[in-house]
C-alpha angles and dihedrals in degrees: 000000000000092000091050092053094047089051095050110287100262107207089219087061088064094064093039092053092047092048094050091046091051093053092046091046091236114153101241119147132190092253090057087070090058091050093052092045089058090054104042121063126215107263103163106086095203133126139308090027097027143029108262139071130243089257089060090048090053093052091046089062105282128223095333091057092047090050090050089055088054097040093118089060097045131079100249095186093057112120118239137197089264089069090245131095123264090251091053091050094056098037110130095012112150136196111228098184120036092194093059096041104029126209117246093256092055108044123177091248142351088230116104119249097222138021128189112213131199135179140115089305094051107027094168097033149280133214132231134174104221090183090064096044134089103261090222090064098052088091107035140143121193145142120281123245106195127207114189095211142339094281091053090050094048091049096050110025096089100037113128092224095052107133100230139127134186088265093057120111110225114216126194116185137179090048103108132102092293101025101048086029103238099020095266124205096268098118097104094075112197120253108250111261093237090058094044087057088055092053098259109149103168138034136168107270126183131193145143088236129091133234139213120273088240092059124096143192139083093305119155107204143181092032107188138243087032121233095247091067094043102272116160091265086073090060100055117112127201107268096031113130116247123198121204115188109172097174088059093036094238134145115178142173104221100228128105123264094251092056091047090052092049091052091047091052091051095048116111121205114240119237115271116271091234132024097191144009128039092325090062092046090049092052092050094054111026118109128218122268094263087063096045103267087263132139114273089219089062093052106039130068131027127309114279116235121232110271120252114257118209 
């Protein structure tokens, strides 16, 4: 976790870490990522949060050099797949460019690389990269503009008559583990063309999807529970006010509890994406993003012994 934060806090790393921890039966929760992000500064000065490219990072010393900078925060005696300990693997690693791989006393930014949000719109959590967002949008309230799915978004986002302003909060739903299916990398919603022409280069964007570690913007991702299974994201209507408060780790739909309950009672579950085959098996077993989007059958139960070979 500490290495992921020092490198830039990829939101995909959040689900990978939770999935691996679940399989290994290590007690790691979503909020632990937020705790680590508050402790570990961004040291890798690479895009989208920094200035350099991966090639520059490689020539500056690469992952081994970054790990060496963080050695006091890592478990050096941990065994690795090389057969050696972590400390042995990074012994002798050097940083050749202090601007690409920064020292601890000169981080790339004071902004945190990852924030875990909660609220009535994300009861079990959502993920944001503050380091990749416009600081002015980290505390923002604006009206929702809802897209039902990716096809709806692609069909309407660049229409000249789209009712949208720079204050709008773009929402893409039905893009999570079940709804995508597979939680595809759709979370960096495009800025509407009419706003791009006005010079707008970032907006608050919410989804139950994910996005690449090289993406950027004020994109709240992995909202759980996802909309496809009836999470609150499914209940948002265009025009509703959405409040994002990153300093206080909040994401809220600004309607009263009674109205939220009425909408929940009226919600109808969509038909499953697949009725048979692997898609159906996947839907029966996949967990939500806050649990790593992994199969329950790979997390629960006791370890399975190696089969006998005769």
